[in-house]
N, C-alpha and C positions, 0 to 999 in steps of 0.2 A: 504494500500500500504506500502511496506517495501522499504526503501531507502538505497541503498548501496553506501557508499562514499569510493572510492578507488584511489590508485595512478596508473594512466595509464602510467606513464613513467617507472615504475618498470616492467621489462620484465616478471618476474615470476608472479607478482601480476596480470598484464594484461592478461596473458595466463590463469590463474586460473579463473578470472572473466569472460573472454570470454567463457570458458567452461560452467560455470554456466548459462550464458546468453543463450547459445545454448540449454541447457537441461531444463531450468526453464519454467514452465507454463506461458502463457501470462497473464498480468494484475496483477501479484503479486509483482513484483519488479520494482523499478525505479533505474537505474544504473547511478551514477554520478562520472565521472572522475574529481577529484578535481584539477588536473593539467590543465584542459581545462576550467572547469566551477566551480570555487571555491565558488561562491556566495551562493548557497543553503546550503553549509556547514558552511561558515563563518557567515552567518546571524543567525545561531543557537548558535553562541558564541564560536565556535571552530576555532583554527588556522590551516592554511594550514600545517605548520610543524608538528603539532600533527597528522593531517590526513595522512601525508606521513609516519609517524612512525608506524601506526597501522590502520588496517581496522576498519571502523566505520559503524554500521548498525543501522538505526532508524526504529523501528518496528511500527506497526499500532497503538499502544498505545502511540506513541511518546517517547518511552524509547530508549536511545542510548546504544548500545552494542559495546564494543571495543575489538579488538584483537580476541582471541579465542572465546569469547562470541559472537562476530559478525559472525564468521564462523558458530557457532552453530545455530544462528538465521537464517542464510541462509539454512543450511542443514536441519533444521526442516521443511522447505517448499518443499524440493525435495524428492520425493518418495523413491528413492534408497539410499538416503543419511541420512534418518532419524535415522537409527541404529547407524551411526557414530555420529550423534548429541547426541543421548542418551548415547553412550559410552564415548565420550569426555566430555560430561556434567556431568558425574557421579562424586560424591564427591571424589573418589580416583584418577581419571585421570585428572580432570579439573585443580587442582592446579599444577600438573606437566606440563600439556600442556601450562598453562599460563606462567610458568617460562621459558619454551623452546621457546615460541613465542617471 
């Protein structure tokens, strides 16, 4: 299971996550709005302010992916988004995407 920790009070963030929820296969993701339920995030040693600044995604191997890397972790699981994950994750684009994020 991949756990996505997101800011549900951020309009843009919420709309994007709602889109992923609609298109994601069942049973792959757990979606946690840390503005409503912060405990699953904070018990891992992360602060809510850190979670509000950047998307955090914990993969099935318990590795936390933050910011752009979190989006890549989500996109890799979505059939029509895998090419974007590959593209943004490339050594040329990833550093630029991380700076823009």
